[in-house]
C-alpha positions as CSV (number, residue, x, y, z in Angstrom):
1,X,49.8,4.9,62.0
2,X,49.3,5.6,65.7
3,X,46.4,3.7,67.4
4,X,46.0,6.4,70.1
5,X,42.2,6.8,70.6
6,X,42.7,10.5,70.7
7,X,43.9,10.6,67.1
8,X,40.5,10.1,65.4
9,X,38.8,13.0,67.2
10,X,41.9,15.2,66.7
11,X,42.0,14.6,63.0
12,X,38.2,15.2,62.7
13,X,38.8,18.5,64.4
14,X,41.4,19.7,62.0
15,X,39.4,18.2,58.9
16,X,36.6,20.5,60.0
17,X,38.7,23.5,60.6
18,X,40.2,23.1,57.0
19,X,37.1,24.9,55.6
20,X,36.6,22.3,52.7
21,X,35.9,18.7,52.5
22,X,39.2,16.9,53.3
23,X,40.4,13.7,55.1
24,X,43.9,12.8,56.4
25,X,45.4,10.5,53.8
26,X,47.1,7.1,54.6
27,X,50.1,7.1,56.8
28,X,53.2,8.8,55.4
29,X,51.3,10.8,52.8
30,X,50.3,14.4,52.3
31,X,47.0,15.8,50.9
32,X,46.9,19.3,49.5
33,X,43.6,21.1,49.0
34,X,42.3,24.5,48.0
35,X,40.6,26.4,50.9
36,X,40.4,30.2,51.0
37,X,38.4,30.0,54.2
38,X,40.8,27.6,56.0
39,X,41.0,27.9,59.8
40,X,44.3,26.1,59.8
41,X,46.1,29.3,58.9
42,X,45.6,33.1,58.5
43,X,43.9,34.2,55.3
44,X,46.1,34.0,52.2
45,X,48.6,31.6,53.9
46,X,49.4,27.9,53.4
47,X,48.5,25.9,56.4
48,X,49.8,22.4,57.3
49,X,48.8,20.0,60.1
50,X,50.5,16.6,60.6
51,X,48.8,14.1,62.9
52,X,49.6,10.5,63.3
53,X,52.0,10.1,60.5
54,X,50.0,11.9,57.7
55,X,49.3,15.5,56.8
56,X,46.8,17.9,55.3
57,X,47.8,21.1,53.8
58,X,45.4,24.0,52.7
59,X,46.3,26.6,50.1
60,X,44.4,29.9,49.4
61,X,44.0,29.3,45.7
62,X,44.6,26.9,42.9
63,X,47.9,28.5,41.8
64,X,49.4,28.2,45.3
65,X,48.0,24.7,45.7
66,X,49.7,23.6,42.4
67,X,53.1,25.0,43.5
68,X,52.7,23.3,46.9
69,X,51.7,20.0,45.4
70,X,54.6,19.9,43.1
71,X,57.1,20.9,45.8
72,X,55.7,18.3,48.3
73,X,55.6,15.4,45.9
74,X,57.4,12.6,47.6
75,X,58.1,14.6,50.8
76,X,57.3,12.8,54.0
77,X,54.3,14.0,56.1
78,X,56.6,15.1,58.9
79,X,58.5,17.4,56.7
80,X,55.5,19.5,55.8
81,X,55.6,21.0,59.3
82,X,59.3,21.4,59.5
83,X,60.4,25.0,58.6
84,X,63.8,24.0,57.3
85,X,62.4,21.2,55.1
86,X,59.8,23.5,53.6
87,X,62.3,26.3,52.9
88,X,64.4,23.7,51.0
89,X,61.5,23.1,48.5
90,X,59.3,26.2,48.6
91,X,59.9,30.1,48.4
92,X,58.8,30.7,52.0
93,X,58.6,34.3,53.0
94,X,56.9,34.1,56.5
95,X,56.4,31.5,59.1
96,X,54.0,30.9,62.0
97,X,54.9,27.9,64.2
98,X,55.6,25.2,64.3
99,X,53.4,24.4,67.2
100,X,53.1,21.0,68.8
101,X,49.5,19.6,69.1
102,X,48.6,17.7,72.2
103,X,45.3,16.3,73.5
104,X,44.0,15.0,76.9
105,X,41.5,12.1,77.7
106,X,39.7,11.4,80.9
107,X,41.8,8.3,81.3
108,X,45.2,9.9,80.7
109,X,44.7,13.3,82.5
110,X,46.9,13.8,85.5
111,X,45.4,16.6,87.5
112,X,46.9,18.8,90.2
113,X,44.9,18.1,93.2
114,X,43.6,21.1,95.1
115,X,46.0,21.9,97.9
116,X,48.7,19.4,96.7
117,X,52.2,20.2,97.9
118,X,51.1,23.6,99.2
119,X,49.7,24.7,95.9
120,X,47.9,28.1,96.0
121,X,44.1,28.3,95.7
122,X,42.6,28.5,92.2
123,X,39.8,30.9,91.8
124,X,37.4,31.5,88.9
125,X,36.8,34.8,87.0
126,X,34.7,35.7,84.0
127,X,36.6,35.4,80.8
128,X,36.3,39.2,80.2
129,X,37.5,40.2,83.7
130,X,39.7,43.3,83.8
131,X,42.4,41.4,85.9
132,X,43.0,39.1,82.9
133,X,43.6,42.2,80.7
134,X,46.1,43.4,83.3
135,X,47.9,40.1,83.3
136,X,48.2,40.3,79.5
137,X,49.7,43.7,79.8
138,X,52.3,42.5,82.3
139,X,53.1,39.4,80.2
140,X,53.8,41.5,77.1
141,X,52.2,41.6,73.7
142,X,53.8,38.5,72.3
143,X,53.1,36.2,75.2
144,X,49.6,37.6,75.5
145,X,48.9,37.0,71.7
146,X,50.1,33.4,72.0
147,X,47.9,32.7,75.0
148,X,44.8,34.4,73.6
149,X,43.1,34.7,76.9
150,X,40.9,37.3,75.4
151,X,39.3,34.6,73.2
152,X,38.3,32.1,75.9
153,X,34.6,31.1,76.2
154,X,35.1,29.2,79.5
155,X,35.6,30.7,83.0
156,X,39.2,31.8,83.7
157,X,40.9,29.7,86.3
158,X,43.3,32.0,88.1
159,X,45.9,32.3,90.9
160,X,45.9,35.6,92.6
161,X,48.7,37.3,94.7
162,X,49.0,40.7,96.2
163,X,45.6,41.7,94.9
164,X,46.1,40.7,91.3
165,X,46.0,37.8,88.9
166,X,49.5,36.3,88.3
167,X,48.5,33.2,86.3
168,X,45.3,32.2,84.4
169,X,44.0,29.4,82.1
170,X,40.9,28.8,80.2
171,X,39.6,27.5,76.9
172,X,37.9,28.5,73.8
173,X,35.3,26.1,72.4
174,X,36.3,25.1,68.9
175,X,34.4,23.1,66.2
176,X,34.1,19.4,66.9
177,X,33.6,20.0,70.6
178,X,37.3,20.8,71.2
179,X,38.5,22.9,74.1
180,X,41.5,25.0,73.0
181,X,43.6,25.8,76.0
182,X,44.9,29.2,76.8
183,X,47.5,29.5,79.6
184,X,49.4,32.6,80.7
185,X,51.7,33.4,83.7
186,X,53.2,36.7,84.7
187,X,56.9,36.7,83.9
188,X,58.1,37.1,87.5
189,X,55.9,34.2,88.7
190,X,57.1,31.6,86.2
191,X,58.8,28.4,87.5
192,X,56.5,27.9,90.4
193,X,54.1,25.5,88.7
194,X,51.2,28.1,88.3
195,X,50.7,27.2,84.6
196,X,50.3,23.6,85.5
197,X,47.9,24.4,88.2
198,X,45.6,26.7,86.4
199,X,45.7,24.5,83.3
200,X,44.8,21.5,85.3
201,X,41.6,23.2,86.5
202,X,40.7,24.3,82.9
203,X,41.4,20.9,81.5
204,X,39.2,19.3,84.3
205,X,36.3,21.7,83.4
206,X,36.7,20.8,79.7
207,X,36.7,17.1,80.4
208,X,33.7,17.3,82.7
209,X,31.8,19.0,79.8
210,X,32.6,16.2,77.4
211,X,35.1,18.2,75.4
212,X,38.4,17.3,73.8
213,X,41.1,19.5,75.4
214,X,43.7,20.6,72.9
215,X,47.1,22.1,73.9
216,X,49.0,24.0,71.1
217,X,52.6,24.7,72.2
218,X,55.3,26.6,70.5
219,X,58.0,26.5,73.2
220,X,59.5,23.6,75.1
221,X,58.4,24.9,78.5
222,X,54.7,24.8,77.4
223,X,55.1,21.3,76.0
224,X,56.5,20.1,79.3
225,X,53.5,21.5,81.2
226,X,51.2,19.7,78.8
227,X,53.0,16.5,79.1
228,X,53.0,16.7,83.0
229,X,49.2,16.9,82.9
230,X,49.0,13.8,80.7
231,X,48.4,15.5,77.4
232,X,49.5,13.2,74.5
233,X,51.5,15.0,71.7
234,X,50.1,13.7,68.4
235,X,51.2,16.1,65.8
236,X,52.4,19.6,64.7
237,X,50.8,22.7,63.0
238,X,52.8,25.1,60.7
239,X,51.6,28.1,58.5
240,X,53.7,29.8,55.9
241,X,53.4,32.3,53.1
242,X,55.2,31.7,49.8
243,X,56.5,34.1,47.1
244,X,54.3,34.3,43.9
């Protein structure tokens, strides 16, 4: 099992979100529990989180839990967050994810320094500012939903150009004093390092508040930005629905 000091708080975070008493099992194992109120996945779904070589899975009811337990008997922890592996043993009908889970520490964080390499200025806006909603419209419904800027509880850290916000990042306070990062860049402004710049400011703000920054990434580009800032990838989250 990983000895990364971020692993214990990351596991504690997801154990709390599971909505029922549960702990990550020993390395290599999977624990399935019933939790209709699970925050790991949407209501009625099966949610799985693998961290540090073991996994917890929540099911919406006893019937689904029994099906999942039987299907996952002897399955490696990493397989429960692999869509192809799950489809091989379960009647999966819908999938959300997988999403890589990464975390930052004060010691490992690699911030973008203000003014570094001609980086543009980062400003602050309130989380409900109309410019953020305009950025979401420009980015498109899917990217805006993934970023979830409308859910942040922190200030928004933004880059502005031509009188409008073209990139923004912030975080939503999660249980367990976690700061769940949200990052969004206008499509025509991507590739300029703006996601890294704004996310750096949001991460620094979260660390200064004594929070655990969490980066959940579905695409390789987002994972690369997190890694460049010193986030450590510790696991994966996946949610599915299964046929009755």
